[in-house]
N, C-alpha and C positions, 0 to 999 in steps of 0.2 A: 806551521812546520818550519824546520830548519834544513835548507836545501843547498847542497853543493852542486855547482855547474861547472865542469871542466870545459875549457874553451869558451868560457864566459865572456871574454872580450872579443870574441869572434862575431861573425854575421848573424847566425842563428842564435848562438848562446846569449849574446847581449839582449836580444829581444825576449828570450826566455826569462832573463833576469827582470826585465820590465814587467812582464806578465805576472810573475810570481810575487814580486813586491807590490804590484796593484792589488793582488788578492790578499795581502796582509801578511805574507810569509817573510822569514828572514833568509837572505840569499848570500851565499859565499861564492864568488866567482873566482876560478883558478885558470891561469893562463900563462904561458911563457912568453907571449907577445911575438912569437915567430911569424904568425900570420894574423893574429888578432891585433887589435889597436885600443889603446886607452881612450882614443876619440869615441869609441862606441859606447863606453861606460862613463865618460867624463860627466854627463848629466846626473849620474847617481853618486858623485863625489859628496860625502857628507850626509848621505841618507843613513838614518839611525839603524835601519835593518839591512844595510848592504855592506859587504866587506870584500875586498879584493886581495888575493894572494898571487904574487908572481912565482910561478913554480912550473917545472917540467915533470909531467905526469909519468914519464918513463923512469923517474927517480921515485924512492919511497915517499909516500904521501902521509903527512901528519896533519890533522885538524883537530884542534881541541874542542872538547864538548860533544854533545849529541848531534846526531844527524838523522833525519827522517827519510831523506831521499838523496841519492846520488845520480846525477844525470851526466853521462859521459859523452861530451860532444867534442872533446880535443881530437883534432885530426888535421890532415893536410889535403883537402879535397879537390884543390885546383890542379889541373895538369902542370901549370907553371911551377907549383910547389913540389908536387910528388916526383917530378922529373929531376928537379934540382936537388931534392933531399930524399932520395929513395930509401936509404936506410933508416933515417928518422921516421919516415912515413910507416915503415914496418914495425919500428919499435913503439911508436904511439899506439898502433893496433894491437900489439902483443903485450909489451911490458905495461903500457899505459892502461890497457883494459884489465890486465892481471892486477895492477896496483889498486885501481878503483874498485874492482870486485872485492879485493881484500878488504878495502876500507869499509865497503858496504857490509860485508860479513862481520867485521869487527863491531861496527855501530849498530847492527841489526836494522839497517836502512834498506828501503827499496832501491832498486838499481835499474836505470834505463839506459840501453846503449843505442846511440845514434849510428845506425848502420846506413847502407846506401843501395841504391838501384844498381850500382856497378857490380854488386854481387851476382847479378844476372849476366854480366859480360856482354858479349855481342849475341843477343838472344835469338834462340831458334823457336821460341814460342812468343806469341804476340796477341794482346798485351800480356804483360808478365804477371801471373798470380804468385802468391808466396809459396805455393807448392812446387814452383819451378826451380830446379837446382842450378841452372845457369850454364853458360858456355864461356868460360874464362880461360885465357891464355896465361898460365902461371909464370911463364918465363919472359913474356913481353914486358915493355916498359910500363905499361898500365898496371901489370900484375902486382906491383908493390903496393898499390892502393887497394885493388880488388881483393887480393888475398889477405891483406891486413884486416879487412872488414870481415871476410869470410871466417878467418881464424877468430876474430873477436866475437862473432856469433857463436861459434862452437865453444869457446871458452865460457861465454855468458851462460849458455845452457848446461854446460858441465858443472858450473857453480850453482845453478839452479837445482839440478838433479842430485848432485853429490852433497853440497853444503846447505841446500834448502833456502838460498838467497832468493828473495822475491824479485824476479827479474822481468824486464820488458825489452823487446827489440823493435825499433822503428826503422824501416827501410825507406830512406828519404830520396824521392825523385827530384828532378831539377827544380830548385827553389830560387826565387829572386826577390829583390826589393832593396829599400834603403839599407845601408851600412855594407853592401858589397864593396870590395875593392875595385877602383877603377881599372887596375892592372891585374885583376883576378885571372884573366886568361880565358874565361868561359864566355859563352855565346852572348848572354845578356849584357854584361858590362862592355864587351867588345863592340857589339852593334850599337848600343845606346850612345856610348861615348864617340864612336865614329860618327853617328848621325849629328850629334850635338856640335861636333867640331867641323862639320860640313865635308867630312872625309867619305870616300867610297866605303860602302859596307862590303867586307870581303867574305865571300861565300865560297866554301870548299867544294870542289867538283862542280856538280850541278845543283846543289843544294836539295838533294832528293832524300838525304837522311832525315829522320823524324825525331822530334823531342816534344815533351809536354812540360808545362811551366806553372809552377804553383807559387802564389804570392806568400811572403813569409808569414804574414798574419794568420793565413789559413793553416799553414804548417804548424805554427806555434799552437794553435787551437787543438789540432790533432794530437800533438805531442802531450799537452796537458791532459787531454782526455784518456790517451793511452796510459800515462803514468798513474792516473787515478783509477784505471780498470783493474781487472784481474786476468788480463790476457798475457799469457807468457810466450806464446809463438809469435814469430815476426809478423809485422803488420806494414803494408805498403801505405805511405802517405805521399800523395802527389795529385796532380791535375790530369784526369783522363782526356782532356781535350788536346788532341794531338795535331801538331803542325809540321810541315816539312820545314827545313831550315830557310829555304827561299820564302815560303809564306810568312815565316816568323820575321824575316828581314823586312818584308813589306809592312807587317804589323808595326815594327819599330819605327819605320818612316812615318806612318800615320800618326802614331802617338806622339812623336817628337816634332812633327811638322817640318821635317827635314827635307831639303831638296837634293840630298846625296844620292848618288848613283849606287846600283849594286853591281859589283864586279866578281867574276868567277875566277878562282885561283886553284892551282894544283897544290895540295898539301905537300910540304917539303921537310917536315920535321917529325920527331917521335911522338908528338902530342896526338897525332891522328892515327897512329898505328894501333890496330885492333879497336878502332873507334866503332861503337855500336851503330848499326845501320838503322835500328828502330829503338825507340824507348817510349813506352807508355805503361802506366800502372793499371792493374786490375785492382780496384779499390772496393770490391765487394765485402771484403772482410772488415774494412774500416767503416763502411756504411752500416753493416749488420751489427758489429760488436761495439762500436763507439758512436754510432749515429752522426758520423762525420762525412762531410764532403766539401770541397772548395766552394767559397761564396764570392771571391773577388774575380770578376772577369779579367781576362788577360788585357783587354784594352784599357781598363781602369788601372790595373796594377803596372802596366807599362808607363802610363802617364805619371804615377807616383814615383816610380823608379827614376824616371827621366828628371823629375823636379829635383831629386836628391842628387843625381849625378851632375846636374846643371850646377848646383851650389859647389860641389866638390871641384868641378873644372874651373869655375870662376875663382 
């Protein structure tokens, strides 16, 4: 196949490029490098079946030749990014999704939208099944990301129903692993880098909020299976093993062998406003329809992530 991956120089997108190239496909990575990095795809330079296009998906997209699949992963998923670039975040979810869907329609290609667990907001249902409509504050600082993805899902289904585009929607829960940015602002790089530097791990409040963490190779496997399926409704992909943030900080200390202390701080910025108190996927649909569930234990995944961040910090 000939596959376009927007956000192809990003954390997850670059791993998808690797996977599809390994399977023998031709891959075009598109990225404006606002949050992605050429370092993530540098090892693919010169590959005969890999091409990189630097382009902002909020502008008209032109790709010469046929396409079999369009995977739309371009996004600003980190609070550090979407709080600094709120309008761009909304434009990527709206205009970027519109442009990539239009491209898929023109090429007769399959389309996959990378959505997010943030569509559930601060959930009142736990764990979160795909049938749950969510509890999102549309005018809060996080709303620019949450609502951009909710709109993107609605637009994707409109193109499926009205234009007959062969679409998929994956709701991605917390994912971690090599190629995350050290300054990403999310809990895994924060904790791992603090531990490797010997700094205290800063836990907000009492660390009672919960999250679940999926290693990137497991997520990529799920995305590939979903893209190859006939499932048009949203599918959760994530690890249902749930930790409190305090428990997870202790897991990071064990994985890194760090002697860092854990300190509790009161949140003082917009990143924590409307922060979900719980987050855990119901993956029944993924198990049933895709025969998928995570394989990499958190203990092993954190060791692999720590090895990557150690090289970056060095």
